C-alpha positions in Angstrom: 59.9 79.6 96.2 61.6 78.6 93.0 60.3 75.5 91.2 62.5 73.2 89.2 61.5 70.2 87.1 63.0 66.7 87.5 63.8 64.1 84.9 60.3 62.8 84.9 58.6 66.3 84.5 57.5 66.7 88.2 58.0 69.9 90.1 60.7 70.3 92.7 60.2 73.1 95.2 63.6 74.2 96.4 65.7 77.3 96.6 68.7 75.6 95.1 69.3 74.3 91.6 72.2 72.3 93.1 69.7 70.6 95.5 67.3 70.0 92.6 70.0 68.3 90.5 71.3 66.2 93.4 67.7 65.0 94.3 67.0 64.2 90.7 70.2 62.1 90.5 69.3 60.4 93.7 65.7 59.6 92.5 67.0 58.2 89.2 69.6 56.2 91.0 67.0 54.7 93.4 64.7 53.8 90.5 67.6 52.1 88.7 68.7 50.2 91.9 72.1 51.8 92.0 74.2 52.0 95.2 74.8 55.8 95.1 71.3 57.0 95.7 71.6 58.1 99.3 74.8 60.0 98.6 72.9 62.1 96.1 70.0 62.7 98.5 72.4 63.7 101.3 73.9 66.3 98.9 70.5 67.6 98.1 69.7 68.1 101.8 73.0 69.8 102.4 72.3 72.2 99.5 68.8 73.1 100.8 67.9 72.1 104.4 64.2 72.9 103.7 63.8 70.7 100.6 61.2 68.0 101.6 61.6 65.4 98.8 65.1 64.2 99.5 64.2 63.7 103.2 61.1 61.7 102.2 62.9 59.6 99.7 65.7 58.8 102.0 63.2 57.9 104.8 61.4 55.6 102.3 64.7 53.9 101.4 65.5 53.3 105.1 62.0 52.0 105.7 62.6 49.6 102.8 65.6 48.2 104.8 63.0 46.4 107.0 64.9 46.8 110.2 64.0 48.6 113.4 67.4 50.1 113.8 66.5 52.7 111.2 63.4 53.8 113.0 65.0 56.9 114.7 66.5 58.1 111.4 63.2 57.6 109.6 61.2 59.4 112.3 63.7 62.3 112.2 63.6 62.7 108.5 59.8 62.6 108.4 59.7 65.3 111.2 62.2 67.4 109.3 60.2 67.2 106.1 56.9 68.2 107.8 57.3 72.0 107.9 58.0 72.2 104.2 55.1 69.9 103.1 52.5 72.6 102.7 54.4 74.3 99.9 56.1 71.1 98.5 53.0 70.1 96.5 50.6 67.1 96.4 53.2 64.6 95.3 55.3 65.2 98.4 52.2 65.1 100.6 51.3 61.7 99.1 54.8 60.4 99.7 54.7 61.6 103.3 51.2 60.2 104.0 52.0 56.9 102.4 55.2 56.6 104.4 53.5 57.5 107.7 51.0 54.7 107.2 53.5 52.1 106.0 56.1 52.8 108.6 53.5 52.4 111.3 53.1 48.8 110.1 50.1 49.3 107.8 51.8 48.4 104.5 48.5 48.1 102.6 47.4 51.5 103.8 50.7 53.1 102.7 50.4 51.5 99.3 46.8 52.7 99.0 47.9 56.3 99.4 50.5 55.8 96.7 47.9 54.1 94.5 45.5 57.1 94.7 48.4 59.3 93.7 49.3 57.1 90.8 45.7 57.1 89.6 46.2 60.8 88.9 49.9 60.5 88.0 50.5 57.1 86.3 54.0 58.1 85.1 55.5 58.7 88.6 58.1 56.0 88.4 59.4 56.8 91.9 55.9 56.1 93.4 55.6 52.9 91.3 58.9 51.6 92.8 57.8 52.5 96.4 54.4 51.0 96.0 55.7 47.8 94.5 57.9 47.2 97.5 55.2 47.8 100.1 52.8 45.4 98.3 55.6 42.9 97.9 56.2 42.8 101.6 52.6 42.0 102.4 52.0 39.5 99.7 49.7 41.5 97.5 50.9 40.3 94.1 47.7 40.8 92.2 47.3 44.3 93.6 50.9 45.0 92.6 50.2 43.8 89.1 46.9 45.7 88.8 48.6 49.1 89.6 51.3 48.6 87.1 49.0 47.4 84.3 46.5 50.3 85.0 49.4 52.7 84.4 50.9 51.0 81.4 48.8 52.7 78.7 50.2 56.1 79.8 53.8 54.9 79.0 55.4 54.9 75.6 58.8 54.2 74.1 59.7 57.9 74.6 58.8 58.0 78.3 61.8 58.8 80.5 63.3 55.6 82.0 60.7 53.5 80.3 63.0 50.5 80.7 62.7 50.8 84.5 58.9 50.9 84.4 59.0 47.8 82.2 61.1 46.1 84.9 58.5 47.1 87.6 55.8 45.8 85.4 57.6 42.5 84.7 58.1 41.6 88.3 54.5 42.5 89.2 53.2 40.2 86.5 55.6 37.4 87.5 54.5 37.4 91.1 50.9 37.5 90.0 51.4 34.4 87.8 51.3 36.0 84.3 54.6 34.6 83.2 54.2 35.5 79.5 53.5 39.2 80.2 56.3 39.3 82.7 58.8 37.8 80.3 57.9 40.2 77.5 58.2 43.2 79.8 61.4 42.0 81.5 63.2 41.2 78.3 62.2 44.5 76.9 63.6 46.3 80.0 67.0 44.6 79.7 67.1 45.2 75.9 66.6 48.9 76.5 68.8 49.1 79.6 71.3 46.1 79.9 72.2 47.3 83.4 68.6 46.9 84.6 69.2 44.6 87.6 65.5 44.6 88.3 64.7 43.6 84.8 67.2 40.7 84.9 65.8 39.8 88.3 62.2 39.6 87.0 63.2 37.2 84.2 65.2 35.1 86.6 61.9 34.7 88.6 60.0 33.6 85.5 62.6 31.0 84.5 62.9 29.5 88.0 59.2 29.3 88.4 58.9 27.5 85.0 61.8 25.2 85.7 63.8 26.5 82.8 67.1 26.0 84.7 69.6 25.9 81.8 68.1 29.2 80.4 68.1 30.8 83.8 71.8 30.0 84.5 72.7 31.3 81.0 70.6 34.5 81.4 72.1 35.5 84.7 75.6 34.5 83.8 75.4 36.6 80.7 74.1 39.7 82.5 76.2 39.5 85.7 78.9 41.8 84.4 76.3 44.6 84.2 75.6 44.9 88.0 78.7 46.7 89.1 76.9 49.9 90.1 73.9 48.1 91.6 73.0 48.1 95.3 72.3 44.9 97.2 70.1 43.8 94.3 73.3 42.8 92.6 74.1 40.4 95.4 70.5 39.1 95.2 70.8 38.4 91.5 73.9 36.2 92.2 71.6 34.4 94.7 69.2 33.8 91.8 71.9 32.4 89.7 72.6 30.0 92.5 69.0 28.7 92.4 69.7 27.5 88.9 73.1 26.1 89.8 71.5 24.2 92.7 69.3 22.3 90.3 72.5 21.5 88.3 74.2 20.2 91.4 77.0 22.8 91.3 77.3 22.9 95.0 81.0 23.9 95.2 80.4 26.9 92.9 77.5 28.0 95.1 79.7 27.9 98.2 82.3 30.0 96.4 79.7 32.5 95.2 78.4 32.9 98.7 81.6 34.6 99.8 82.7 36.1 96.5 79.5 37.7 95.2 76.5 37.2 97.5 78.1 38.4 100.7 81.8 39.2 100.3 83.0 40.6 103.6 85.6 42.6 101.7 83.2 44.3 99.3 82.3 48.0 99.7 78.6 47.3 100.0 79.0 44.7 102.7 81.6 46.9 104.5 79.1 49.7 104.5 76.1 47.6 105.6 77.3 44.3 107.0 73.8 43.6 108.4 71.8 44.4 105.3 68.7 42.2 105.6 68.6 41.0 102.0 72.2 39.9 102.1 71.6 37.9 105.3 68.4 36.4 103.9 70.3 35.3 100.7 73.0 33.6 102.7 70.7 31.8 105.2 68.3 30.5 102.6 71.1 29.2 100.3 72.8 27.5 103.2 69.6 25.9 104.2 68.9 24.8 100.6 72.3 23.2 100.4 72.0 21.4 103.7 68.6 20.1 102.7 70.4 18.4 99.8 73.0 16.9 102.0 75.8 19.4 101.4 78.3 20.2 104.1 78.5 24.0 104.3 81.3 24.0 106.9 81.3 27.1 109.2 79.5 29.4 106.8 76.6 29.8 109.2 79.0 31.4 111.8 79.8 34.3 109.5 76.4 35.9 110.1 75.4 34.3 113.4 76.4 37.2 115.7 74.5 39.7 113.5 71.4 37.6 113.7 71.8 37.1 117.4 71.6 40.9 117.8 68.3 41.1 116.1 66.0 38.9 118.1 63.9 41.9 119.2 63.8 43.5 115.8 60.3 42.7 114.5 60.2 44.9 111.5 59.8 42.0 109.2 58.7 38.4 110.1 60.3 37.0 106.9 63.6 38.2 108.2 63.0 36.9 111.6 62.4 33.4 110.2 65.8 33.6 108.4 67.5 34.8 111.5 66.1 31.8 113.3 67.5 29.5 110.6 70.9 30.9 111.3 70.6 30.8 115.1 69.4 27.2 115.0 72.2 26.2 112.7 74.8 27.4 115.3 72.8 25.9 118.2 71.6 29.2 119.8 68.2 27.7 120.6 67.8 29.9 123.7 67.9 33.0 121.5 65.2 31.6 119.3 63.0 31.0 122.4 63.5 34.7 123.3 62.8 35.8 119.8 59.5 33.8 119.6 58.4 35.1 123.1 59.2 38.7 122.0 57.3 38.2 118.8 54.2 37.0 120.6 54.2 40.3 122.5 54.2 42.5 119.5 51.4 45.0 119.6 48.8 44.2 117.0 48.0 47.9 116.8 51.2 47.9 114.7 49.0 46.9 111.8 49.6 44.2 109.3 53.2 43.7 110.3 52.3 43.2 113.9 49.6 40.7 113.0 51.7 38.6 110.7 54.6 38.6 113.1 52.4 37.0 115.8 50.3 34.7 113.6 52.8 33.6 110.9 56.2 34.6 112.1 56.2 32.8 115.5 55.4 29.4 114.1 58.0 29.8 111.3 60.7 30.8 113.8 59.8 27.8 116.1 59.7 25.5 113.1 63.3 26.5 112.2 64.5 25.4 115.6 62.4 22.2 115.5 63.8 21.3 112.1 67.4 21.7 113.3 66.7 19.5 116.4 65.2 16.8 114.2 61.8 17.2 115.6 60.3 16.8 112.1 56.8 16.0 113.2 56.6 19.3 115.1 57.9 21.2 112.0 54.9 19.8 110.1 52.5 20.6 112.9 53.8 24.2 113.1 53.9 25.2 109.4 51.0 23.1 108.1 48.2 25.3 109.6 49.8 28.6 108.5 51.3 27.7 105.1 48.5 29.1 103.0 49.0 32.5 104.5 52.7 32.8 104.2 52.5 35.3 101.3 51.5 37.8 104.0 55.0 37.8 105.5 56.4 39.1 102.2 59.1 37.9 99.9 58.7 36.3 96.5 57.4 32.9 95.6 61.0 31.8 95.0 62.1 33.2 98.4 59.3 31.8 100.4 59.8 28.4 98.8 62.5 27.7 101.4 59.8 27.3 103.9 58.0 24.8 101.7 61.3 23.0 101.2 61.8 22.7 105.0 58.2 21.5 105.3 58.4 18.9 102.6 61.7 17.6 104.0 60.1 17.3 107.4 57.0 15.6 106.0 59.2 13.1 104.2 61.2 12.3 107.3 58.1 12.1 109.5 56.5 9.8 107.0 53.5 12.2 106.7 52.6 10.9 103.2 49.1 12.3 103.1 50.2 15.8 103.9 53.1 15.4 101.5 50.8 14.7 98.6 48.8 17.9 99.4 52.0 19.9 99.7 53.4 18.9 96.3 50.1 19.7 94.7 50.0 23.0 96.4 53.5 23.9 95.3 52.5 23.4 91.7 49.4 25.5 92.4 51.6 28.4 93.6 53.1 28.4 90.1 56.2 26.2 90.2 56.3 24.0 87.1 58.1 20.7 86.6 57.9 19.7 90.2 59.1 16.1 89.6 62.2 17.4 87.9 63.4 19.5 90.8 65.9 18.4 93.4 64.2 17.7 96.8 60.7 18.0 95.4 61.3 15.3 92.8 62.5 12.9 95.4 59.6 13.7 97.6 57.2 13.1 94.7 58.6 9.7 94.2 58.2 8.8 97.8 54.6 10.1 97.9 53.6 8.2 94.8 
């Protein structure tokens, strides 16, 4: 079997140089968060039906979509790759074993397989990207940071796609609370590769955590023209800009950006994937943030309500389920939230960490979204208060999960639960949010709790 070499110096076992080139283009596109990755991988599979790596990478990408609707495709790709694994090499075996564990719901187990591979191959940028996302979705920020920093000495300015490794490193450090290291690596990533949407994203996280709102708005505005080739991370970066605009009170502009950039129904990406989970999360959490600040969002909830209504039995990701519940509550579909919560309670815990977090953390969050919309604010506090310290396990970033703290703080204020409110404000600062008293919603709550 011929052996080709990819952009990063790793062997590709395939009979076709066309397949090797297409796979390499797909892998580099995936690492760079571009929208054309799967097209390249499909071309690689068409050129060599026995080539394992494009099947495995496409399966990983579908798994990263965090939705049960992709399960049959993922299972099919993994089965199709299996006969070729023996001759595909240890790297392909590690990718297959890691995916098998992660897709069964054991995200940490899948990450551990990739971590062992990276201990021997610290410059496998593809594996870094895959591992970071698994650890991100189970709240393992320090582990994420440790893997990146352990690999860092192996990288140099001359390493292929060093900018994209710096972006991985930046986000890992930011979520682990090392803002200085994160900012250094993230700015370096963007300086080397201005189109690095993940590098821009990492710095946006640093700036929002530190309350540097003017800088954050300027940073994202200045880079927004570079995301034209990006996948849904481009939409998410516009969402990040809106977090800064929210603190400036630019509510009308946020409402415009929701339909012009964050989820424009006419855009090619939304047309191709109207139910992309990250897009729906972006919309739901922004609408909720606006409403918590007294903004009338009109009928914007309705734009995604039917999609969310069709996912009440999709338990691939409890973070997503909670956002779906926000939407369904906003349009008064409380009976669907009841069905969702009942279904989540019956998830088999043998499904691993995802199953456990769905039952123990996802259910109270889903029920709290309904209670908040009904004005039962005491119940909101009673539901989220006992589980709030474990919310990292459902995945998402500090900035994304902050929506649940905002709902909880709003409920505590309205329920006059002042003792709990003081604890919450202290806790939010402990998570890593600076300048609490200067932030909208939190600043008001701090004054009431004083």
